[in-house]
C-alpha positions in Angstrom: 196.0 -81.8 -58.1 198.5 -80.1 -55.8 198.6 -76.8 -57.6 200.9 -74.1 -56.2 199.5 -71.1 -54.4 200.4 -67.5 -54.9 202.8 -67.4 -52.1 204.7 -70.6 -53.4 204.9 -69.2 -56.8 206.2 -65.9 -55.4 209.0 -67.9 -53.6 209.6 -69.9 -56.7 210.1 -66.8 -58.8 212.6 -65.4 -56.3 214.5 -68.7 -56.3 214.7 -68.7 -60.2 215.7 -65.0 -60.1 218.6 -65.9 -57.7 219.6 -68.9 -59.9 219.7 -66.8 -63.0 222.6 -64.6 -61.4 224.9 -67.7 -61.8 226.4 -69.3 -64.8 223.8 -71.7 -66.3 225.7 -74.8 -65.7 226.4 -73.9 -62.1 222.8 -72.8 -61.6 221.7 -76.2 -62.8 224.0 -77.9 -60.1 222.4 -75.7 -57.5 218.9 -76.6 -58.6 219.8 -80.3 -58.4 221.2 -79.8 -54.9 218.0 -78.1 -53.9 216.0 -81.0 -55.2 218.0 -83.5 -53.4 217.8 -81.6 -50.1 214.0 -81.3 -50.3 214.1 -77.5 -50.7 211.9 -77.6 -53.8 208.1 -78.1 -53.3 207.0 -81.0 -55.5 203.5 -81.8 -56.7 203.5 -85.6 -56.1 201.2 -87.7 -58.1 199.2 -85.6 -60.8 196.6 -87.5 -62.5 192.9 -87.9 -63.5 190.7 -90.1 -65.5 191.3 -88.0 -68.6 195.0 -87.7 -68.0 195.8 -91.4 -67.6 197.2 -92.9 -70.7 199.2 -95.7 -72.2 202.2 -95.3 -74.6 204.0 -98.3 -76.0 202.6 -100.4 -73.2 203.7 -98.0 -70.5 200.8 -96.9 -68.2 201.3 -93.2 -67.4 199.5 -91.2 -64.7 199.6 -88.2 -67.1 201.3 -87.6 -70.6 204.0 -85.2 -69.3 207.4 -86.4 -69.3 210.8 -84.9 -68.3 213.1 -84.9 -71.4 216.6 -86.2 -71.3 219.5 -83.9 -70.2 218.2 -82.5 -66.9 219.4 -85.6 -65.0 222.2 -86.8 -67.1 223.7 -89.3 -64.5 220.5 -90.4 -62.8 221.2 -88.7 -59.4 217.9 -87.2 -59.0 215.4 -90.2 -59.5 213.8 -89.9 -56.1 212.8 -86.2 -56.1 211.9 -86.1 -59.8 209.6 -89.1 -59.3 207.7 -86.9 -57.1 207.6 -83.7 -59.3 204.2 -84.6 -61.1 205.7 -86.1 -64.3 204.1 -89.1 -65.9 207.5 -90.4 -66.9 211.2 -89.5 -66.7 214.0 -89.9 -69.2 217.5 -89.6 -67.8 220.9 -89.5 -69.6 222.2 -89.6 -72.1 224.7 -92.2 -70.9 227.6 -93.6 -72.9 229.6 -96.8 -72.3 232.6 -95.0 -70.9 232.7 -91.7 -68.8 233.5 -88.5 -70.7 233.8 -84.9 -69.8 232.0 -83.5 -72.7 232.9 -80.2 -74.5 234.8 -77.4 -72.8 233.0 -74.9 -70.7 231.1 -72.6 -71.1 228.8 -74.9 -73.0 225.2 -73.9 -71.7 223.6 -70.5 -72.5 220.4 -68.9 -71.4 218.6 -66.9 -74.2 216.3 -65.1 -71.7 214.6 -62.8 -74.2 213.8 -65.8 -76.3 212.9 -68.2 -73.4 215.4 -70.5 -74.9 218.6 -72.4 -74.1 221.6 -73.3 -76.3 223.8 -76.2 -75.2 226.8 -78.0 -76.6 227.6 -80.3 -73.8 228.7 -83.3 -75.9 227.2 -86.2 -73.9 229.1 -85.3 -70.7 228.3 -88.2 -68.2 229.8 -90.6 -65.8 229.3 -93.6 -67.9 227.0 -96.5 -68.0 228.4 -98.3 -64.8 227.6 -95.4 -62.6 224.3 -94.8 -64.2 223.3 -98.6 -63.9 224.3 -98.6 -60.3 221.9 -95.8 -59.4 219.0 -97.1 -61.7 219.4 -100.3 -59.7 218.2 -98.3 -56.7 215.4 -96.5 -58.6 211.9 -95.7 -57.3 209.7 -98.7 -58.2 206.5 -96.5 -58.7 207.9 -94.3 -61.4 208.1 -94.8 -65.2 211.9 -94.1 -66.0 213.8 -94.5 -69.2 217.3 -93.9 -70.3 218.7 -91.9 -73.4 221.3 -94.1 -75.0 224.5 -92.2 -76.3 227.8 -93.0 -77.9 231.3 -91.9 -77.0 232.9 -89.2 -78.9 236.0 -91.3 -79.6 234.1 -94.4 -80.7 234.7 -95.0 -84.4 231.9 -97.5 -84.9 229.3 -95.7 -82.7 226.4 -98.1 -83.3 227.7 -100.7 -80.9 227.8 -98.1 -78.1 224.0 -97.7 -78.0 223.5 -101.5 -77.7 226.2 -101.6 -75.0 224.5 -99.1 -72.8 221.1 -100.9 -73.2 222.7 -104.3 -72.5 224.2 -102.9 -69.1 221.3 -100.7 -68.0 218.2 -102.4 -69.7 217.2 -104.5 -66.7 216.4 -101.4 -64.7 214.5 -99.5 -67.4 211.0 -99.1 -68.5 212.1 -97.7 -71.8 215.2 -96.7 -73.7 215.8 -94.0 -76.3 218.3 -94.2 -79.1 219.6 -90.7 -79.5 221.3 -90.0 -83.0 220.0 -86.6 -83.0 222.3 -84.7 -80.8 224.1 -81.9 -82.8 227.0 -81.9 -80.2 228.7 -85.1 -81.0 230.5 -85.2 -84.4 229.1 -87.3 -87.1 226.2 -88.6 -84.7 223.4 -87.2 -86.9 224.9 -89.0 -89.8 223.4 -92.1 -88.1 219.8 -91.0 -89.2 220.4 -92.1 -92.7 218.3 -95.0 -93.7 221.0 -97.7 -94.0 223.0 -96.6 -91.0 220.0 -96.2 -88.9 218.5 -99.5 -89.8 221.8 -101.4 -88.9 222.2 -99.5 -85.7 218.6 -100.1 -84.6 218.7 -103.7 -85.4 221.8 -104.2 -83.1 219.9 -102.4 -80.3 216.8 -104.4 -80.8 218.8 -107.6 -80.8 220.3 -106.6 -77.5 216.8 -105.7 -76.2 215.5 -109.0 -77.2 218.1 -110.7 -75.0 217.1 -108.9 -71.8 215.0 -110.7 -69.2 211.9 -108.4 -70.0 210.9 -106.5 -73.0 211.9 -102.8 -72.9 210.2 -100.4 -75.3 212.9 -98.8 -77.7 212.2 -95.3 -78.9 214.2 -93.3 -81.5 214.9 -89.6 -80.9 215.2 -87.5 -84.1 216.3 -84.0 -85.1 213.9 -81.2 -86.1 216.3 -80.3 -89.0 215.6 -83.2 -91.3 214.3 -82.6 -94.8 211.3 -84.2 -96.2 213.3 -87.3 -97.6 215.0 -87.7 -94.3 211.8 -87.8 -92.4 210.3 -90.3 -94.8 213.4 -92.5 -94.2 212.8 -92.3 -90.4 209.1 -93.3 -90.9 210.0 -96.2 -93.2 212.7 -97.5 -90.7 210.3 -97.0 -87.7 207.5 -98.9 -89.5 209.7 -101.7 -90.9 211.4 -102.3 -87.5 208.3 -101.9 -85.6 209.7 -99.4 -83.2 207.9 -98.8 -80.0 208.0 -95.1 -80.6 209.7 -91.9 -82.0 210.6 -88.8 -79.9 210.2 -85.7 -82.1 212.4 -83.7 -81.6 215.8 -82.9 -80.2 217.4 -79.5 -80.3 217.7 -77.5 -83.6 220.7 -75.8 -85.3 218.4 -73.1 -86.7 218.7 -69.6 -85.3 215.7 -67.8 -87.0 214.2 -64.8 -85.3 216.3 -64.9 -82.2 216.9 -61.8 -80.1 219.2 -62.7 -77.3 222.9 -61.8 -77.1 223.9 -65.6 -77.1 222.1 -66.4 -80.3 225.3 -67.0 -82.2 226.6 -69.6 -79.8 227.1 -73.0 -81.4 225.1 -76.0 -80.2 221.5 -77.1 -80.1 218.8 -74.6 -79.5 215.8 -75.6 -77.3 212.9 -74.0 -75.7 210.1 -71.6 -77.0 211.6 -70.9 -80.6 211.6 -74.7 -81.3 207.9 -75.2 -80.8 206.6 -74.6 -84.3 209.4 -76.3 -86.0 209.3 -79.4 -83.8 205.5 -79.6 -84.0 205.5 -79.5 -87.8 208.0 -82.4 -87.9 205.7 -84.2 -85.3 202.7 -83.8 -87.4 204.4 -84.8 -90.6 205.7 -87.9 -88.9 202.3 -88.7 -87.7 201.0 -88.5 -91.2 203.9 -90.6 -92.7 203.4 -93.3 -90.1 199.6 -93.4 -90.3 199.4 -93.3 -86.5 200.9 -96.7 -86.3 204.0 -95.6 -84.3 203.4 -93.9 -80.9 205.0 -90.4 -81.1 206.3 -88.3 -78.1 206.3 -84.5 -78.8 209.1 -82.5 -77.3 210.4 -79.1 -78.2 209.1 -75.6 -76.8 206.5 -77.0 -74.5 205.9 -74.4 -71.8 202.1 -74.3 -71.3 199.1 -76.6 -71.2 198.0 -75.1 -74.6 201.4 -76.1 -76.1 201.2 -79.7 -74.7 197.6 -80.0 -76.1 198.8 -78.7 -79.5 201.4 -81.4 -79.5 198.9 -84.0 -78.7 196.4 -82.9 -81.3 199.3 -82.8 -83.8 199.9 -86.5 -83.2 201.8 -87.1 -79.9 200.6 -89.7 -77.5 202.7 -87.9 -74.7 205.0 -84.9 -74.6 208.2 -83.9 -72.9 209.7 -80.7 -71.7 212.8 -79.4 -70.0 213.9 -75.9 -71.0 210.6 -74.2 -69.8 211.7 -75.4 -66.3 214.6 -72.9 -66.5 212.3 -70.1 -66.6 209.2 -71.4 -64.8 210.3 -73.9 -62.2 208.6 -77.2 -61.1 205.3 -75.7 -60.4 204.9 -75.7 -64.2 204.3 -79.4 -64.1 201.0 -79.5 -62.1 199.9 -76.3 -63.8 200.2 -77.9 -67.3 198.5 -80.9 -66.1 195.7 -79.2 -64.7 195.3 -77.0 -67.8 195.5 -80.0 -70.1 192.8 -81.7 -68.3 190.6 -78.7 -68.6 191.3 -78.3 -72.2 190.5 -82.0 -72.9 187.2 -81.6 -71.1 186.4 -78.4 -72.8 186.6 -80.1 -76.3 184.7 -83.2 -75.1 187.6 -85.8 -74.9 187.3 -88.4 -72.2 191.0 -89.2 -72.5 194.3 -88.2 -74.0 194.2 -91.1 -76.5 190.9 -89.5 -78.0 192.6 -86.2 -78.8 195.8 -87.7 -80.4 196.1 -86.4 -84.0 192.8 -84.5 -84.2 194.6 -81.4 -85.1 197.3 -82.8 -87.3 196.1 -81.1 -90.4 196.7 -77.7 -88.8 200.5 -78.3 -88.8 200.9 -79.8 -92.3 
């Protein structure tokens, strides 16, 4: 594995410190520019016999994925495919372009190693995203987060529309009904509404030239009944997987000045909440539905905890704000070491072995 040396880490820390002098959204744009220009050292392929895994038929070099939101418009597919991830999720994309919510809408909570955003699905629309996906790297596993336009009354059709337009270029698609930043979107997590929405998406998927796994991304703020409904729907419709979880509206225990900003909270404070939801969902589905754990992952130990709680793979994003892209090979190497320490020959062997610790 191409692990960063001390000098590279020092340079990276200097770069992150410089970026943190800018408004967070501007800093993200600058980091994207650095990635496109080749200024960011990237790990390349990161894998081993223990790290290779399969999720919903997708063969992954390792179980570490980039969560949606970092590359909303699929403009960074080439550099991100060389960053060491086992898979990438871009978007969210909506049928029509939309500007999202007014700025400022992204906030660093440095003391909490967290982020609050209220972007509101800002993106260039499915036509622009599809065109870029059509030129995607062929050796990467790439999925798209499907969204709905803010002003669409019947939002269910928007998810199917985006899949219909972009599906031919995807390895998987994620139905995102859990963003807290689009009004009434989370209402679609109810059993009847969710079933109808997913049936429409799956019908569209079945009309594609090849089968694309469909995942569902859920909120961490569901109560016990809501989580059981999700499990029932996932099992009944034979979903390919569930991503647990999106950002939270909770603000427990935060220290940063921006803690009162509206929007979804991600990063370190979300880890425990999201992992408990993951473990409970693993229990409710009996391990029959592949789960992807996301929320607060910033170390190999946390990635391993998600896997042992029931995740077949994990995703991260917010930790990159504070650690940079060298974090990916560092987590992969650490995860490989932890699996070996505990006698697991593969990621699959470890899935769910620590679930009871989180229930």
